[in-house]
Phi, psi and omega in degrees: 000141180226164179240137179246140168261124182240129178288112184289346178277333184241343185069016179270146176285126180275312182197150176248137184238141174281135176293142181294141175272178183301320182296316179294321178296312180297321178298316179296315179293321176298315179296319179295321178291317178296318180298325180300321184298329177266324182296325182294337181270354178288158179278160176299327181295319177295316179296323181298318179300317180296315183291325174297325176296319178298316179299319177298316180299316180302315182290324181287335181246025186305312186295316180298313184292318179297324180299324178302312183288328175297314179293322187274323182231006169085014181292130175309137191299323179296322176289325179295322177291321175300326179295319179296316178301321181292324176298318178298319178300317180299317179298315180295321181299313181284330175298327182273337191240349185301316182300321177291320182293329186249017178294146177304141180247119178284134181236129180283117175223193176276007177279162171300320172206142173214141183204169177245133177245152179245106188245145184292155182271322183143224181274126178253124177274126179250123178249109194236156183265179186267345192292324170234082194294343176253309188299321180299330182279311187289331180292334174270314189294320184300311178290322183298317180290320181293336177282347178109003178277168168243165193230139168236127186254127165250103183269165173301137188296334185276003176234045184292328174303311178297319181298317179288328177295324179294320176298318180296323179304311182292321180294311185286346173276356174098006176293146180300152180303135176092353181293322181222124177233139170259135176248118175272093181221156179285166181297335179296343180276349189297315182301319180290325176295318178302319183287343182299129182298343179281347180262128184265332184199171183219146173230137181230136164243122182178199180286165178294329177295318176296324179296321177299313181297311181290321177299319181291318179296319179294318177296319178298324179271359182055052182234144180299139175221145169241127184239112175252108192247199186292174180208156170225062193299137178274139174241098191266127179241111180272171189296333184263014184288155169286100187293324181296313181294320182295318180292319177298314180292326179300325179293316176292318182296330180265322191257355175300142184058035181055033177073012187256070181217136180299326183260013174294141172295134184234323180249113184262102188261108191240131177297136190311319185298340180237008186296316180297316180297317178297315182302317180295317179293319178299310182295322180296322179286317181297326182297340182275351181297137182264120177264132177173203183300117184292347176280348179270132191292343179266004175285132180246337177235116178262191178282158167285158190286335184217152180297322185291328178291320176294320180295322178294320178295316179299322178298321178295320180294309186294323177296320180292323179294318178299332180274359175120358177293146182254131180279115176271322183210138173068234176097017181199161175291156175277132180289152177104191183293147178094157184263057184270149173228137182293141173303126190235138171232128176246134179243177184058032182281139177242168190292343180272356186273147180304324180290349175263312193257006171231163178280127175260115185252081183167184188281063180227125178246145179243128177255127181237133182268133178247145182293319183197188184296321180297318181294324178299317179291323178298319179292320179301318183279349179278069184207145175286348181258162177200058183276294178215185182194164178230144181223123184244119176193153176272354179266092189291325178295319175299319179297318180299318180294316178295323183303325179295344183258352179276126186273079181204156180288346180208148173228120179253113185270124178056041178197179175255153177294136175211137176284145186214125182309337184277347186236145178293148184226125178166180185222188180232178183055226184277012174269003173108191179212162186088171180226148170249162175069167180061195174298323183296319181293321182286337180273001179288321184250057175222157171271112178277099191258127175270133177238120181242123185247125180264176006280167177294145183243000183214195179306139179287158174293150179300145177292143178301143182267348181231000000 
């Protein structure tokens, strides 16, 4: 059995890879488990040196690494290079802060001493998608490794060049053998990997359907899981918003990475009194986006990675148009070679349409009119997803109050959603559970261990009643 990397801009096969056999899988898992036994005993200072070395490697090899993701999944080259820089930032951030995040915490009790320690779990299996082939991995791996865990990666099959490059990054940066392994295996192997006793926990970034599968397998094996799943983020524009700024940001929020981001704004919920003006400004800016060869630096919209994904997106658009959505811009695939789709804006969207009630993963925006602020929040929450959201208004105190009512893991006021190593990242509802990044992310894959040292020095705890 083999895996192919296909250039989505030309539809040409880049390289063919043989799927790992049982011997290779077992060797990787054995090495990861053995490496954990020694890696867990290293100091934070030692791990920090390694992670800073990884950050340096990323910056020094940025052009080469970025080219892999552009060739394999069509990311515009300038965005691909920015992704590498962000990965380096995450490595530096956790190298500098992990010891503080995981320091023992003293707790006052009736013990001579009592405290909480944060200890690594073991081998963590990472099941990752193609849309950010480096960032999705490094935002998890940097904290997991600094916590003392080791990592086995099952990446999306269409970005195998990037997957192998990531393994090479850690090796060539001087990390010990077995700390990070890539497995070239099909998705059908994931459940078996989760069940393997050498794997201690699992993290997934992917669709809600993938989350159901991985969550069920993790639950069956009684293993910790973090699920960062899909999103249909609301971009709410209230009547007093700065429409020029909102429209300019809306284009980046929707069409960055060719619209293929779980945290991209997808549903643009605009109060009726300013809806027409916002739509015109939004469409005028989006119409200037350049679609083309992702290796050219002025390209802003590259191809989608696979023909089936483009067909699925177009089906959502055409079904919504048949139900009454109005095409403001685009609305169809680009003819010719490559899996390109025109930047698309649909207006007059209602809650029963696919572009409202399912995740659109590509360059398609849906504009929905709200009667007022209350209706806007109601529309935003009328979704099975709850990853992040955007809220535009000049009344910041009003925005703070509304933010508390939005059912999402993040609310970005007068800005677009962006993941940041300093802030927790994750969602609610069918957008998953658990958090990545910040202090919260590094504490996901640790054993929160209570240590109580006697003898007791004060009143005893009440005796249990049951």
